[in-house]
Structure formats: C-alpha cells, structure tokens
N, C-alpha and C positions, 0 to 999 in steps of 0.2 A: 562477653569476651572473659569471663570469669571462671575456671573450672577446676575443679581438683580430679587427683585419683590417689587413691590407697595404696600402699606398697602392698604385695602381697606378703613379704616377709618382713614386718615391722620391729626394729631394735626395743625390747622389752622396756631398756633402760634410758633412750635417749628417744625423742620424737621428732625431727629434724622437720620443719616447713621449709619450704622454698619457695620464693616471690619472684616471680620472671616480669621484667617490665619492658613494654613496645619503645617507651621513650618516645611518644607521637611519631614514628618513625624512624627516628633516629637509630634505634637500634632494629627493627620489623622489619627496616626496609632491606637489609642484608642479612639477617639472621631469622631463621623459620624459628620464632619463639615459640609455638604450641609443640614442634616438634622437640625441641628442647626439654619442652614440661614433660612430654610423655614420656621420654626416657629415662630422664631423671626423676620424675614419677617411680620409680621400680625400684630405684636403689635399695640397699639395704638404711633400714632406719630413718627413710624419708615417709612420715605421716602423709603429709599434704602437700602438691606443686599446685600454685597458683600463677595466671598471668593479670595484669591491668596496663593499659593504656601508658599512665603515668602512677607508675609506683608510690612515688614521692607524694603527690598529692592527698588530702582527706581519706578520699575513698580507700587509697592504695594503703594508706596506713591503718583505717579501720579493719581491712583483710586480717593485719598481721595481730593488731590487738584482740580481735574478736576471737581466734585461734587460741591466743596464748592467753584470754580468761578463760574460754570453756575449755582449756587441759588437751587440746587436740595434738598441739605442739609447745616443749619446751624448752626448742633451740631455733634459732632464727638464720636464713639464707636468704639475701636479696641478692638480685642478680640486675643489675642497672648500671649507672654511669660510674663514674670515678668516685671512690668513698670520700675523698676530699671534700666533694660536693655536698651529701646527705646522711655520710657517716652519722652526724649528730642527729640529724632529723629522725632517724630509723632508732637509733640507741632511745631517744624520746619517748617515742611511741612506744616501745616496748618497757620504756621507766613507766609511762602513764597505764598500761596494761597491768601492773603490779611487780613485772618481774625487771629481774637484776638487768641493767643495760647489756652486760658482758657478754652475753648467750648468743651473740650474734656473730655472724662472720660475711663479709661482701664479697662477693665476684663483680667485677669489671667486665661486663662486655660491650660497652661503648667504646671505650678511647681504646682498650686492647683486642677488641675484635672488630665492630661493626664500622668501626673509623679507618680500620687499616685490611681488613680483608671482605673477600663476597662470596656468593655463593655456600655451595657445599662447605667449603672451607671454613668459613664463617661459623657455622651452624656447628660443624666439628667441633672446632676449638670452644667456642662458648658452652656446649657440651660437655667439655672436660673441665672447664675452670669450675664451672658448676657442680658437678660431681665432686671435684676438689674440695670446692668451698663447703658442700655438704659432710664429706668425709671429715675433714677439720671440726666442723660443728660437732660432730657426737664427741670429741675430745675435749670440749671447751669447758669448762669451771667457772660459776660465777664467781666475777673477782669483786672486790672492794675500791672504792677510789682511794689513792694518798692522801691523806689529810694534814696536813702544815699547818700553825701558826702562822699569823702575819703581822709585822710593825704596819702600824697603823699610822701610814706616813708616808707622803709619796714625795718625787724628786722630778722636777722638770728641767731639761737641760735644754734651754737657748730662751731669750729673752725677748725675742720678735714677737709679733701680734698672736702667732700662735701658740709660745711658748706663757704669755702675759694672760692670754683665755683661760689656756688649761689650767692654771696654777689658782687663777679666779676660780674657776667652777669647782673644783678640785675642796678648796679651802671653803668654799661657800656648801659645800656638802658636808662639812665638819671632822676634815681631816688637816693638819699640817702638813704644810708644802714646803718644799727648798727650793729656789729659784736658781738657776746655774746658769753665769753668761760669762762668756768669755772676755768679752770688749768690758769698759769701764761704762757702758750707756746700754740703755733699754731702748726697744723698740725696731731694731732689725733691720731690715731692708724698707719699712714703711715708713723709717724717718729719712731716708734718703727723697723722698717724694714729698710735693709743694701741695697739690689733690689728688683724691683719688675718684677715679673714672669708674662709672658713668655719672657719679652724683656730684660731683666736683666738690666734696665734703674736704675741708682743710685736713690735711694729713696730721698736722698737731693737734688740732681737735680731738680727733680718734686717739692718739697716741695720749693724752693729757686725759681722756675717761682711764683709759686701761691701765696706766702704770700709776694713774692717782688711785684707782682699786687696791691694785697689788703693796704698793706703799703700804695704803690705810690698814690694810688687813692683819690684825694681830698674827693669823694663823700661818704667812708667808713670810720666810726669811729668804732674802736676796743676798746671794752671792756673787757677785761682779768682778773682773779680772780674774775669773776662775775657770778651772775645767778639771775635769775627771781626770786622775792618772792612776785608778789603782780603782779592782772590779772585782768582789766575789759573792758568793753566796748565789739563793734561787729564789724564786718567786715569792714574795712575802717576805724575805729573809735577805736583802741583797744589803752589802758593805762597801760603801763607795769611800777611796780617798780621793778627796779634792784641795787642791793645789792654787793656792790665791797668789798671785804673781805681779809685780809691778809692770805698765806694758812697755812693751820696747818697740814697735813696729813704728814706722815714721809718721803715717796718718792718722795713729790714735792721739799719738804725741801732737801733732797739729791740732787737731783740733783740743785737745786739753790746753794748748798754747792758748787758742784763739779766746776759749772760755774765761783764762785767765786776764787776758791782755785787753780785752772787749768786757770785762765783769759782768757777763752775760747770768740774766736770772736761773740760774739752776735748778728750781724747786717746778718749772714748766717744760715741758718737750720743746727744746731747742731745733730751728729749721736746719735738715742735713745733718743733724747729728746726733737727736735722741733726747733723752732724760738722762741725767748724772746721779743716779741715787746717792752716793756717797762717794769719797773722794778714794782714789786708788791707794791701795798700800804702800807703805814707804819700803818693805821688805818682804819675802816672802813667807809664806806658813802655810801650814796643814789641816786639814780638818777632818775629821771622820764621822760619816755619816751611815744610819743603819736607816734600811730603806724598806717599804713592803711592795712600792710599784715603781716602776721608771718610765717619765715618757721623753720622747728625743722631739725636740722641734728646732733642729738646728738649721733649719732656713735653707736660703739659695745666697749664690754668688751669682751677680750679673756678669754676662758672656765679655771679656775683653777680647777684643777684635788683634787679630795677627799684626804686625807692623805691614804696612801695606797694603793691606785687605782694605779694597774702594778708597785706597791712600791714605787711610788711617795711620798715625805718625808719621806722616811723612807730609802731610800739609795740615798748618791749624787750624783750616778750613773744615776739616773733617773731624766730626765728636761723634758721641754715641748719644742715646735720649737720656740716659739718667743726666749727662753731664749737660747738656740742652736744658734738661727741668730745673737742673738747680741755679743755671745761669738766669734762666727768665726769670726765677722768683725776686729778683733785683731791677726786671723792668718797671722803668719810669709812667707812669701812666700819662696817658695821653699823646701817644706817640705814633704817628703815620706808620712807620715802620718801625719791625723789630731790633733793637739792637744789643750786640751779642760782644760783650769784650768790646766796647767802642766802637764795633764797625755796624755800619747801617744793612741791615740786610735784606735786599730786594726780590731777592730769588732763592728759594729754600729746597733741596729734593731731599725727601726722606725715603728710605733704601729698608722693605722689609727683611726677616728671616736670617738677620746677623745672628751666626751661632746657633742658626736651630734649622731642625729639616735637612742636615747636610747629608749628603747621597755620595756613594763610595763610588772611586774613579771622578768624579766630580767636585769632589770637595777637598781639600788635604787634611791629612789628619792633624793632631795635634801632638806635642812632643811624646805625649806616652800612649799614642798610638789610637785613640779614640775620636769619632766623630757625634757631634749631637744630633742623632737619627730622629728625636722626638721634638713634635712641635711645642714652643713653648707656652702657647695658648693667650698670655695676659698680652703678648706685644701689639698686636694688631689694635686691640682696643687701647690700650696705650698713647701708641702713637696718632692714632682718628683723635684719640681726645687731644692731646697737645696742638695737632692744627689745626685743631676747632677754634681752640684758643687763642693761638694766634691770628686766625681769621679774622675773629671777632674783637681781640683788641688792635690788632695790627693789620689792617685791612691790606696798608700798602704793600706788604711781605704778599708774595705769590707763592703758593706750597705746592709742591709736585709731588705724590705720594706713587711708589714705585716699587709693585710688589707680586709675589707670586700667587697667593691667595690670601683673601681677606674674611677672617676667622673670626669676627664678632661673637662669640656664644656666650649666652647667659642671659639675664634678665635686663629689660633696656639698654645692652649692651650695643643691638642691631640698633638701637636709634643715634650711635655716634656714628656709626657709620653713613647712615640717611643723613644727617646735619653736614657732616664733610663733603659731599656732594653737594648739598643745597648753597654752600657758604663757597664755592669756587675752588676748591681743592681738584687740581687737574690729575688725574687718574693714570699710570702707564702699566700693563700686568705683562712681566718678561717670564720666560722658563728659565728653569734650572740650571741648564748648562748651556745659559746665555743671558748670565746676569747683567747688570748695569755696568757701564766701564767709567771711572773716573780718572779725568784728565786737567792737568794742569793747562790753563787756557791762557798761554803763553803769545798768543797772534794777537789780542786786540788790548789785552790787560783790562777792559771794564769789567770784565769778572774774573774773579780767580779760578774757577773751575767751570768745566764743560762734562756734564751726566750724559752719557749716549748711551740708547738702549734701545730696543728692537719690539715694538707695541704691541703684544696682541689685539688688545683692543683696535685698532687702527689698521687690523689684516696684513701685520707684518712688516710695517714702516717702521724703518729707524730715523729716530728723532735724537737732537741733542737740545740740552737741556743748560743754558749758562747759570750758574749757582754761585751765590756768596757764601754758600752755607750747605754740606751736607750731611746730615744726621742718618746713623744707623742705630735700627731697632734693634739692639742687641737683646738674646734671650737668656734663658735662666740655668746655669748651671749647679749642681749640687754641693752643697760647701761641703770642704774636704773634712772627713772626721775618720781617715784614716785608722788614728789611735782608738778611737771608740768602738769601731768597724772589728778591729783587729783583738780588741781587748775582750769585746762583749760579744765574738765571732757571730755577728752580724749578717745577715746577706744581703747582696748588692745586686741590683738587676743590670743588664746589659747598659743601661743609659746612665749608670753610678747612681742612681739616686737608691736608697733603700727601697728592701724589698718586704712587701706584706704578704702574709701567709695566703689571702685570697681576696680580689679585688670588691667583690660582691659580698660574701659572709663572711670575712674575716677582715673587714678593710684596714683597720689600725694597729693592728696587730704584726708581732715579728713572732717567728719560730722559736725565741728564748721567751720562755714563758715568767711575766712580768712585767716584762720591754713591749711598751706601745712607741706609737707615731703619733704626729699633727704634724701637717703643714707642708711647706714646701722641702722638706727634706724626703720625701716620698715620692712627690711628682712635683711640676706646675700647677700649680690652683693660684687664681687670685685670692685679696681679699676675704670674699666671702669663703670660697670655699674653706680656706684657711682653719678660719674662726668656727667652720662645720665640723673639720675633721679634731680641730680640738676640742670642740665640746663632746663630740663620739669619743676620743682618749679618756676625758675626764669622767665620763659616767662607767666606761669600761672599769680605769682606776679603782672610782669612789664603790663599784658594786663588788669589787672584790674585796677592799679594803672593808667595807660596812660589816662582812661576817665577823670578822676576828680571824676568818681560817682560809685558806686555798683549798681546793680540792683536783688533785689532778689524776689523768689516767692510770691505772694501775700498769701498763705494760713497761715492767720495768725487770732488770735482773733478781733475781731470788735465788740464796745460796743452798744447797741440801748439805748440812752441816755432815750428816753421818758417811759423807762421800769425801768433801773437800780437808786437803793434806796441808794446804797453806804453800803450796807453791810458787803463789803470787804472780802465777803466768795472765792473768786476769787483771791484775792492777797494771802491769805493764803493756796490757794491749788496750787496756780504759780509755778514749775519747776523750773524757772530761773531767777533769782535775778532779778529786776530792768522793767522785761518784763510786769508786774501787777501793778500798784500803784494806789493808793487814791489821788484825787487833788482836791481843792476847786474849786467848779464852782457855777456861780450864777443862781439861779432857781426861778423866779420870785420874784426877790429883794432880796432874801434870801442866807446867801451863804452855801451851803453842801457841801459835798463830794462824788463826784461820780468816778466809776471805766476810768482808762485810759491807752492806749495800747502803749507800744513801739514797734512798728512792727519790727523792727531790731530785739531785744532781743527775737521775741515771736517765740517758738518752735511748734507752731502750734498744740500741743499736744493735748487739748480739757479739761484737767484737771479742768479748769475754767466753762466751761460749765455744766460739769456733778455736780457741786454744787452751780451753781445759783438758788437762789429760783424764780424767778422772769424770768428766760429765756430770762435775757438782752443780753445773750452775746453768739456770734456764732462765728464759724471757717469758712472765707471766702473759699469756693471750698467744703468746706464738711457740712455744716449746719444740724442743727436737720430736718428739712422739707426734704432736699434731702434725708438723710436716714429712714425718716417715706416712703417715694415714694420706697425706695429699698426692705424694708421691706415687703411694702404692695403688690410689683410685686413678690415677693419670694413667698408668702402666696397663691398668686393668682396663678402662676404658678403650685405651688404642688397641690393646691385644681384642675387644671385644669387636672394635671397626673392622 
C-alpha cells in the first residue's frame, strides 16, 4: 500500500513529504486516496508522497520518521482525520526523529471531506486541501515552545470526594495545595448518603478516611465558606482572590444549628451533613493566592422535581430518593415494615428517570429553557440498592419499581439488579411518553396514593398500584458555577456540565491552559469514576508543576517593530485582556508606544492581525504569507481541474 513519487521539479530549499491516510476505509471509501497521492506528488517542492492504512499507527509514524532521518524531507504534511485527534501524535513522531515538531501541517480529509462528500467531489476537494497544506508547509519555519515559569502550588475548588482525592494526590507528590469549599462542610454529596452501592460501605467511613488525610497533611490548606471572586494570570502563574464569608443560606444555618444543639462530635463525618473542619468565619475576609494549576471539582446537585411532577410537593407521600435514604437511616431494627415519618409503609413505588433522559416535546423545560436529556447513570443502581435494603430489613414492605430502562453499568452493579429481582421487587416498564400517573386515592382511603402505569412487561396491560409512598429517583444536575464560567471563560456543554477538550485524548483538561476537571462537574459519575478522574487531574497537575516551568505552543502573535506605529487597534481588538498592550519604547531617541505581546496569554486567534493597518503583526505558524500561499494553490488546483 505504501508508494512514493518524486516531484519532477522539487524545491531546492524545502522538501515536503505528504502522508495520506486511508483511515481504515473512513477516508478511502469515499476518497480515491491513490489518485490524490499521484496528483500532489507532482506539486512543486513535494519530495515524496506516501499512503498508509492507518497513518497514526506505529508503521505510519515510522514512514515519516525514516524520511526525516534520511533527509528525504524537511517539512511534513499529514492528510488524515481531524488534527484535534492526532496532531500531538505526529508532532511527537517528528520530534523523535530529531526534528522540530512545528515543521508539520495537517489536512483534514475525513471530517471535512469523506464524511460529508462522495465520489469525484470528495477526491477533488481532498486534493485541493492537501495541495494547500503542502503550499503552506513550504513556508513553515521551525518554532520554539513558549516557556513560562510555574508557581509550584495547586488550587482545588470543591470539597467533595473528587476535590478531596485530588488535593491528597497532588500533596502526596510534594506540592502545596489550597482546597476551597463554598460551604462550611467537607464531603459534598457523598455526605448525604448512608451507604454506597454496590459495596454497602458506610459513606461516613469513606469520608472520615479522605477528610482525615486532607486535614492531617501539612501541605494542604483548607478554606471553607470560601469562593473565588477574582481570577487572573495564566497557566503556571494564576492569581486568585478568595473571599470567605459567614454562611447565609437557610439549609446551612440549620445544619450548623443542629450541630450546636445536639453537641455533635465534629472531628468525624456527621451523617447527612459532612465534616466541619473549622468554625465558619465571623466576618468576611479576602485571601490572595498565587497558584500554578487549578482543578475544578465543583460537583453536582440532585434534581429537584417540579411542583406537581408525579405529585411532588402536592402530597407528603411523594419524596425523592435522597430524602428516603436520609429518612431510612433512623429506621429502628426489627420492624417488619418500613416506617417513614411515623407512617407504616406497606407498599412503595419507586419511579426512575425523574429529571434525566428528558425528551423535547414530551417533558416541559425548566424556567431557563433547559431539558436534562442525558442519563444520570448512577440513579438505577442507587434505587435498586435501596430497594434491596428495604426488602432485606423490612420484608413486609412491598416494593414496585417502575422504569424506562435499567442501566446498572459498572463492576458489581448488575448484581444489584439481579438481587432486586430475587428479593421480590416487582418491576414494570413504561415508555417515555406514557409515564406513570400518581393520583390521590380518595376512594377507599386505605392507601393514600394509586400509581397507574402501562406495563410493557405484560404486553401493555394497565395496572394500578396502591401505595403508601412514592419515591422519585432523581438525577444529577451540574452545580451552578456561572461566576467561575464567566470569570475563567470556561466552555459549557449543551448539558450544562463543564466541557473537556477531548473525552478520550484530553479527558480532564479545559481549553484554558492550567485549569483541569475532576468528578461530576464534568458529567454524571459514580464515586469510583469521580476518584479516577481526580487521580488523572492530580497526575496532570503534578506533572506540569514538577518541571518548574510550562511549555506552550508557539502559535501566538508576534509584532514586527519595524512596521508597528502604535495605533493600538490590535489592543482594542484583542479577545484576552493583557495579551496585547502598548508599552513605551525608545525609537531613535524618542519615546513612543509600540504593541507588545504577552505570549502566555495570547489565544492565537488572529483578531489583532485583521485590524493592523501596517501589517505589523502576525500569528506564528499561521502567517498571512502562509495563508496566501494556500489560497494561491487552491486557485491553481481549481483552474487545473
């Protein structure tokens, strides 16, 4: 499959190698890759053109490395899938060959060609894109990464399981950590649990171990009742303003009052409250932090059903799963039936997917126009684990489970579903557009509620279940961190969770350099997944801090001082405050103002290039001259066709 053809008129100064990928058929099923190779091989300056089934594979990378080592090529063009997937792969291969990694240009002929075009059109477009990339490659100059010193300190925002684990892992690698938690308590949503599915480990035991390590570690500083209200700087050199204030929300004040009234031991995790590492501040104060890396572990909030949703808020006999778990914690031993709020529960209905997997046109939007179209992933296992516990400890309580789909993913979790079936839980499956109806049972008064459902397991039979209690398995919603999103310019997905750069290749990184993700601020995770994400974020942060400096891509603005006359147009157009400034400069004995770039803050967007009247500013790796060469080549190829 590998082939090559030398250009009849190679450029004496630049020898471009073009490497085209079949992508296992993703590209070659619609693009005649060999026809593209033949056409681009004859372009001026192209020394070699090759194809491979998977250019990102080791054999594909070896083709590039061998040509570089032998001196056959000194510039590289790869035509394959999106550069976001394998740009780092090919730069690394070039670097391993002993060359500058920035002599490389990428042509996306999968997402931009084969996935949207077919036949001759696909082949023609691929040819022009590759030819344009080759023209640009001839203009590429070796660049050096931007190197900035890094403050060897990390800040973790969020004191739940993910934040605690991240802080511990970074501190154990030898770096000081500041842990910022908005409430007075550590433990996050896990502190609202009694036991953890599927292991049935007590949540307080898990938190005691984690919080104990955090409070005992000399390199971790815990700041509770705190939130970030000022942000500046860049990767390796962030400046944070952290404000500590006395709590004002009613729930927190009530929890603190309970601790005082009941004289609860605050050296251990308090069930359904968390651990109180220090007394709340008596008055507001502000702390300034200089930090090298920031990890966001801001967590999630359980979905609150709308008033009237399955009778929630209209009947005291309709509660959420988190509410049931807390009420069950005080259940006396030896009772045949579950008792909730002094009421004997003979029959209980549990309804899945409340606040998750919502469908436009079927479910109403919230007050801000959003639907939770995602699966919250952990609710099924949590619901079934609770049902199992009720059946084991209170066999006189009959449990009916009404679901759309059972999704007990993960190790050991399918066994929870099987145990529920064996324990006598009665299942009924409903469709999204035909959800169970919860009605007051005023006819007999024996049971306060009746739940009607069309059961797919009995071929569409409509059944009515009398119930003493209806439990809604509510999903996850991201904690609202609008202040951080606006302040740090963070990307948010359609589901309102923070959006990572790439789910596989850069799963804990945000586009803002030096800001990482951990846990359920990113997506619905169970505890194990949150801890794994925390470990990944800690490893990434520690790896960058350990070097004492950070290397950034050199694709930033560069000012030609011989052309610049200090109009300030570029500063006004700059999209990132501080990236471009006007500074006093001595020119022929006179003090004048000229544009100056702070490379670590530059986004490389090119907004400044577009407004400079003197063409005095360019983006390294994406200069106007390079773009002109690409356009000229596209025109030439179009005319030739």
